[in-house]
N, C-alpha and C positions, 0 to 999 in steps of 0.2 A: 504494500500500500504506500503510495507516495504522499507527499505532504498535502497536495491539493485534494486528495480523497479522504484523508484522515481527519481526526478531530481538530478543529481550528481553535477552540477556546473552551475552557472549563465551564464558564457561565453559560455558553451556548448549550453545552451538554446537559446542564441542570434544567434549562428551560425545555429542551426537547423531551427529556425523560419525564418531566413533570406534566407538561401541557401538550406535547405532541406537535409543537410548531416553534419556529424561530422568531424571536422578538425583533422589532425594528431597530433596536439599539445594538444589533449584533456587531457593528463596526467598533463600538465602544468596548464591547466585551472582548473582541479580539485584541485590542490594544491593552486592555486590563490584564489579559491572560499572560502577556509577556512579563508582567510584574509579579503576579501572584498565581500560584498553582496549588490548589487544595491538596492537603496531605492524603496520600492514597489514591489520587486521581489516576495515575498511570496504571496502577494495578487494575482499577475498575475498567479503564479503557481496554486493556489487554483482554480481560475476562469477557467483556461484551463482544469484542472482535472475534474471539475464539468461538463463542456461541453462535455468532452470525455465520462464520465459515462452516461450522459443523452442521448447522441447519441448512445452509445452502447446498452442501454436498448431498444431503438427503433429498431435498426438493429437486435438484438437477437429476438425480438418479431416477426419481419417480416420474418426473414430467418432461425431462429433457431440457436442453438449453432454451429452445424456442417456446416450450410450454410453461416454463417456470415464470412466476410473477414475483415482483418485489414484495407484494403483500403476503404471498405464500411463505416466503423466507422469513419475513418479520413475524408472522404468526408462529412459525415453527421455532423461532428463536425466543419467543416470549417477549417481544418488544414491539413498540409502535413503528409504523412505516416511516415517520419523520426521523426517528433515531437511526433506522437502517440507512436512510439516505444521508444522514449525517456522517456515517462511516464510509459508505460506498454510494456514489452518485447513481449508478445503474448496475444491472445484473451482469453486463459485459465486463466491467472492471472487476467485479467480484469473481466472475468465472476465470478471468485471466490470472488472477492471484492463485486460485485453486489449481489451474493448469500448470503454472510455473512451480508450484509446490510439488506436483507429480513429476515434472521434468527434473527437478533438483534431486529427487530420490531415484530416478530412473537412469539418467545419463551417466552418473559416476559408475554404476554397475556395468553399463555397456562399455565405457572406456576401459574399465578393469578387465573385462572379457577379452577385448582386443589386445591388451598388453600382455596378458598372462596365458592365453589359450594356445596350446601346442598344435592343434589340428582343426580341420573344418568341422568334424562331427562334434567336437567339444564346444566349438564356437556356436554352432547352430543350437545345440541344447541350451547353452547358457543364455543366448539371446532370446530364444523363443520362450523359455521359462520366465525370464525377467519381464519381457514385454506382455505376455499373457497374464502374469501376476498383477501387473499394473492395471491392465484393462479389467481384470476380474474384480479388483478392489474398487475401481472407479469406472464403471462401465459407461457412464455418460460421456467420458472423454472421447470415445470412438466417434460418436455422432458430432461432437463439437469439432474434432479435428477435420472431418470431412466437410462440415459446414464452412469452417474458416479457410480450408484449401480453396473452395470455390468463391468465397466472399472476399477474403483478404489474405492471400497467401503470404505476402510480405510481413504482415503483422505476426502471423503464426511463426514464420521463420525467425523473426527477430526475437520472439518469446523463447524459442528453443535455444537461441544463441546468447541470450542475455539473462540466463537464469542463475548466474553465479557459478555454473559448472563449466567444464570444457565444452567447446562447440560440438554440435551434432556430428558424429564420427563417420560420415559417409566416405570421406577420402581414405580413412583407415580401413574401412570395410573393402573398398575397391582394391587397395594394395594387398590386403590379406587374401582375397579371392584370387587375384592375379598370381600371387606367389604359389598358392596351392595348385592352380592349374599348371603353371610352369614346372612344378616339381612332380607332376603326374599323380598327385594325390586325389584329384577329382577330375571329372570330364571337363572339356572346354565349355565355358559358359561366360556370357557377358555379366560382369559383376552387378550392373544395374538391373538386368533381367532377374538375377537371383534375389536382389533386394526387393523387387516388385513381387516376386513369388512369396517371399517370407511375409511381407506386410499384408498382402491380400489374404493369405491363408490364416493369418492371425486375427485380422480386424473384421473380416466379413461377418462371422457369426454374431458379433456384438452389434453391428449395424443392422443385420437382418433378423435380430432376435424375435420381434413380434411375429413376423411372417413365418419364420422357421418353427416357432412354437406351434402355430396353427397347422402347418404342413405335417409336422411330426406328431402332432397331438400330444405334446409334452406339457406337463405342469411346470410351475416355476422350479421346484426342487429337481425335477427330472432334467430340465434344460441346464440348470446349474451343473449337474453331474455330467451332462453331455460336454459342457465346456471344460470341465476338469479332465475328462477322458481325452478330449481333443488335443490337449497339450502333447501327449505322447504320440498321438496319431500324426500331428504336423511334423514333429521331429523325425519320426520314422520315414515319412513320405519324402522329406527333403534330403535326408542323408542317403536313402536308397537311390534316389534319382540322380545324385551327384557321383555315384561310384564310377570309376574309370571304365570305359567300354573296351 
């Protein structure tokens, strides 16, 4: 959360929590806040922000990015809508914060896999397990990623590369695959084609979940188990297809 999206003044926060609106004297409050900050205010701000983020994750999971409303998030967090807007101006800014949290936990794992993996089979297993685990914990990310790829790919790419972690490792992946092909460990394949295979096999069941549940006639628990089982299926499919001919 940047400065423009976060709490601007302690007195503003008091008014929003108490009355659900901002007073006309908010400019004075902002100036006053530079001089005085009530004891314990930072702890309260942090606690409220954590409740908002936790509530937002639940709402995004249940209704998706497009279906979620700020009022839904406020209700789930147990606060009024004015206070929610006090911390986050809109759901897009809130979602990007959650997205960057996920990226920060995911990218270091991927960077570590490329640095320490001795062969292609181990790399594929590590990558698929890490990626599917992230999607399983936060399934709304799949739809968000596709939406942003079509709406604003530059913003998505900037979010991936400004998360505080190392940049997204597509070049490292390309070098790894090329090395494995040249060593004769796997059949010849364009690294970017392999990348597309991996991403498509991993992400599609999360994008097509509602339709696939109807087609397969699965309940929620049954589809969740299908996703768990799919992890090993994807790994086996990829590693088998890459064997030298």
